[in-house]
C-alpha positions as MATLAB code, in Angstrom:
seq = 'MVVRLTDGHVLSAPLVWFPRLNNASPLKRQSYELMGYGVGIHWPELDEDISVVGLLAGLPSIEYGAK';
ca = [
     299.841   82.156   73.804;
     296.252   81.263   72.942;
     293.264   83.477   73.767;
     289.697   82.276   73.288;
     287.130   85.038   72.803;
     283.513   84.790   73.895;
     282.380   84.858   70.257;
     284.280   81.628   69.595;
     287.308   83.115   67.850;
     290.697   81.823   68.921;
     293.729   84.110   68.727;
     297.301   82.945   69.101;
     300.664   84.666   69.231;
     304.181   83.485   70.041;
     304.919   83.893   73.734;
     308.345   85.353   72.863;
     306.484   88.434   71.548;
     305.771   89.275   75.194;
     309.106   89.130   77.074;
     307.599   89.722   80.523;
     305.298   86.739   80.055;
     307.935   84.637   78.334;
     310.401   85.140   81.200;
     307.816   84.589   83.951;
     307.081   81.301   85.663;
     304.008   79.364   84.517;
     302.403   80.126   87.896;
     302.829   83.894   87.429;
     301.485   83.682   83.864;
     298.338   82.036   85.217;
     297.650   85.015   87.514;
     295.807   87.411   85.185;
     292.703   89.607   85.109;
     290.428   90.628   82.254;
     290.494   94.363   81.589;
     287.277   96.334   81.249;
     284.652   94.419   79.323;
     287.184   92.006   77.884;
     289.241   94.589   75.999;
     292.449   93.011   77.191;
     294.347   90.944   79.704;
     296.346   92.291   82.660;
     299.025   90.486   84.695;
     299.369   92.594   87.877;
     302.506   90.873   89.183;
     304.250   91.208   85.828;
     303.025   94.727   84.956;
     301.912   93.416   81.555;
     298.825   94.379   79.564;
     297.803   92.910   76.222;
     294.837   94.258   74.290;
     292.564   92.124   72.151;
     292.890   94.750   69.400;
     296.676   94.341   69.497;
     296.362   90.567   69.259;
     293.942   90.870   66.333;
     296.431   93.155   64.580;
     299.308   90.747   65.247;
     301.275   93.300   67.257;
     304.018   92.131   69.627;
     304.985   93.975   72.807;
     307.076   97.097   72.278;
     309.712   95.316   74.398;
     309.988   92.561   71.796;
     313.121   93.109   69.789;
     314.288   95.990   72.008;
     317.317   94.174   73.351;
];
């Protein structure tokens, strides 16, 4: 997953870190909203939220590895 911030920074993380996104169809992954003033990304259909702070810290979803 690649996220481009308005200040020009580009963040990336493996999609497998976010099982709900990884298991979703490309069409469902494309249906997202920005949260607040760009503090994160929300996928309503997938009930997934990812914060920019979490991405900057390199944190995967809590569901990652919980198999």
